[in-house]
C-alpha positions, 0 to 999 in steps of 0.5 A: 113110355106110354104117351099119355103118361108122358103128358101127365108127367110133363103137365105135373112138372109144368103145373108145379113150376107155375105154382112155385113161380107164382109164389116167388114172383107174386104174379099169378099169370104163369099159367097164362104164359104156358096156355098157348105152349103146353097144349102144343107139346102135349099134342106132339107127344101123342103124335110121336107116341102114335108113330112109335107104336106103329099107329101113325096116321095123316090125321094125327099129324094134321092135328099136330099141325093145327095145334101148332098153328093155334099155339103160334098165333095165340103166343104172338098175340099174347106176346105183343100185349106184353104177356111175357114181360112180367105183366100180371093179368089185371083180373087176378089183381082185382080178384086178389083185392076181393079175397083174403090172402089165404083164400086167394092162395087156395084159389091159386092152387086149386083153380088157376094152377090145377084146374086150368093146367088139367084142362090144357091136358084134357083139350088135347086128348082127342089127339090121343083118340086119333092116335089110338084109331088110325084110319084114312082121312074122311070127308068129316076130317076135311069139314072139321079141319076147315072149320078149325082153320076158319075159327083160327082166322076168325080169332086172328081177325077179332084179336087184330080188331081189338088190338087196333082199337087199343092202339087208337085208344092209346094214341087218343090219350087213354080215352076213346068212346065208348071205351071198348071195341064195338066195330067189326066182329065186335058188332056181332059178339061182345067177345068174338075172340072167346067164341072162336077160341072155344070153337077151335077146340070143339072142332079139334074134338070132332076130328078125334071123334071122326077117327073113332067113328071111322074105326068102327065106333058108334055114336056112344064111344065115337061121336060122343066119347070121354074126351068131350069133357075137355071142350065142355070144361073149356066152355064152362071156363070161358063163360065164367071168365067172360061174366067176371070180365064183363062185371069189371068192364061194366063198372068202368064204362056206363055205355057197356050196359046198352052194348050188353043189351044189344049184342050177343055175349059170345056167339056172333049174331046180328045186334038187336039195335045199334045203340052204342056209338062206334069208335071215332 
């Protein structure tokens, strides 16, 4: 069976399962729990399909390894925060309060399940491009693989710094000025983990594009090919999610307005000034 068709079938089953479970449990975080797992499955289906068709390559295997490293790290971070213990993302609870029940259920089906689960397929499609264009590894591959790994490490550091802050906040009785992380990577970006998460999938796309170019594709169809839609839509999702998250944070912590003024939202950048006091 065609690898893409297998991925579509698996994604359809996973989406239906997430939707049904959200209705049964009244918990809409099932897609969140699948987020770091199903893309790894999809990439390895593309890897298996490539070898089954006699088009396996070192590049497509490395893409499987990179996706697995991404998924393992993100799954660990999600698990230690209690993501698999039945705890719903606080943002969905807030959004549910702002909508009528039927409106939220439409949002649940169309956005939380359909949009996000479709996106998780789209971001893995560069592996299909690599599978369809087997060729020897190039310098471009080395650059983009190194970039992926650097972004992976960056996200791990950012998540650890955020985890450390919340542990200190918990030990302090739930209150720790200014109320949110501002040290380490958070000095240069309000959401460095979000930035590095997106950057990894842009690097993943670049590896697939490199395969197409190495096989003779030009700028259009090679450097820029249809699978770029996954990285683009992921960025759109993160920008929207970040704006919503920040609206909640700003309503809880008065100091966040100044932090927002002085610190880049996503791309790490030197702060304009150090107006928000660091955690003690």
